[in-house]
Phi, psi and omega in degrees: 000154191252167187268142179283148191230176199292140172288160183293326181285146179257128180268118183268115176220161182288335179209151182214159177246127176276110175251097188259067180293126187270108177248108180304137182088008178249202176228161184294141191218138174246126178252123184266130178237125181300140177274122184277355182286163180300152185287344181053045187298332183278350184259107184295321182295318180293320177298325178295322178295317180297319178296322177297319179295320178294320178296318177299322178297318179296320177297319178299315179302326181275000180081014179267071189291319177298318179295319178298320179300317180298317180296315180294325177297316178296318179296323179297315180295321178295319179295322176297316180297330179273359182057047177242089182297333179294315179289324179296318178294321178298312181295319183290323177295321176294323175299318177299322177298319179292321177295321177300316180296337178262012178064029176265076194290320180296314179296319180297319180297317178298318181295316181296317181296317179291322177298319177300316180297315182294315181294321179294319181293332180270001178080015181269083186292330180296313179290322178301318178295324177296318179293326175298319178296322179294320177298320176299320179298317181296316179294328174298315179301327183274355181086010177268077192286325179294315177297318180298319181297322179296317181292320182289326177293320176297321180296317179298323180286324187276328190296129179301155187304315181299315179292323180297319178298324182287321188254003184302317179302317180297315181293326177297316180294322177296316179295320178297321177302316180294317181298320178297318182286341173277357181088010181261066192292321181300315177295320182299318182299318180297314182291323175303312183294327175296315179294318180295317179296320178296320178295320179294318181294326180275355180078015180271087185288332176297312178293324176304315179293321178299316181299314178297320180297319180293322177296316177298319177297321180296317176295321180297318178296330179282347184085011180269080186293325182298319181278338183288328190295313184298311178298319180295321178290322177298317178297316181298312183295323178296315180293320180296316183294322186256011175059041172273160178304141188247001187299319180294322179294317178299318180297311186289323175292326175297318176299316180298314180296325176298313180294330179278353179089005179270082188289328180296311178295319179301317181296317180297316181295317182285331171300317179293322178297320178297319179301326184276354181294339181280349180290138177295341180264010178298132186255358185245138177300131183299325183297326181290322178293315178297324178300312183288326176292325175298321178293323177296314180295327175296316179294330178280351183081012178273072194294314179300318179292321177298318181295321178297314179297316182290330175295316177298316180301320179295316182296313179292323180294323177295319178297319177297318182298319182281352175273353182287159176305149192281358181288155187299319184297317180294319180294319178297318179297319179294319178297320178297323178294320182282347183300323179297322180293316178301314184295320178294322180296315180294319178299316180297318179295316179297316181293323178294320178297313182295325178294317179294322179294321179296322178296319180294322182290341179277351180271212181293147178300133181279148179287152178303137181272147177285323181269151178277128178289136181300158177299164184304321183299334181270345184267035180270161178281131180261157187271349179288147177271060183233104184302324183296315180293319180299315180301313184293316184290325184277318189255342184078007180247151178291167184300322179302318177297318181298318181294317181293325183268006177056050180261018183288355177294349175291337180258108182299148178295142178296149180296144179278154177078000000 
């Protein structure tokens, strides 16, 4: 799932809390919560830390996540030197938000957990509740829905009333996302509508679009295409009208058109989503977009292009998988997510091999081979990017033979750029 993102307007406050709740299909978002502590106006060093935190927040809003991370890291060390656990927790939690935005999940989890400890120890319950919501977001991204639900429920209970009133629509949509992924769809629909209505009443159109998009995704995951279309279109039109990022809408509408059999529209939508992956405000994992475009090309019979897309998805997906927290449950969930990419890649490779073999059999009769071709079960496409192994497994001939007979077309060229 991807992180929800910043509205175009900048909210100017003396202090803020980065609540980076990750709602797949949304955009990265910063929710500002006023800091109730004294301004410490007489302390120049403390004011310098606060200014650094504000500067880091502005960098985050602009999508400059590595630069924001550096600023928050410096602010954290300064707050530690001043023995201010409240400011240290604030800086470290913001650092976790920047790491989350860069898909550095293990580092983000460590930052959020330590920020939660520091904020709790300093009595800052508003920020502690925010870090709990962020931890829930991270576990949602990893597919650990039960753990995520526990953290988001704790956040709802802990958050003070003023902050809860401000952030309740966002937390409702996050909770509804978890309920849908836990298979509790009836409950999820009710909570989704509560969150969407709250976002509309507060005038938060970005969150309003996120809520509709998440509801459409939940129906899409259920296979309920008829109900999925209206929410996804509502999210798309809202984002288009108000110039919010569209990558998640293009991806999800592309998936919907693929399931409906409209391959031309699906291809156009996913081409646009791939173009938007280079944007710093992109909210969707690039590997997931390449995966779905690869599936569309597979359905269209564009096998070499499908194989190229799925190869990119695998490479990016493996990097994503190894960025997940090191516990067994998170890794298992990540492996399950990547299983679809592996299966599509193998299918594309097998079909490409059979197509090439069929073309050869239509030409001149081949001479009897000296070596025995391996059985069909061994002539499958393997997922390693190793031409020698691919040559041997597919043709039964060593790599030297493959090179002499120019059989390297079995190994697709690596993607450029």
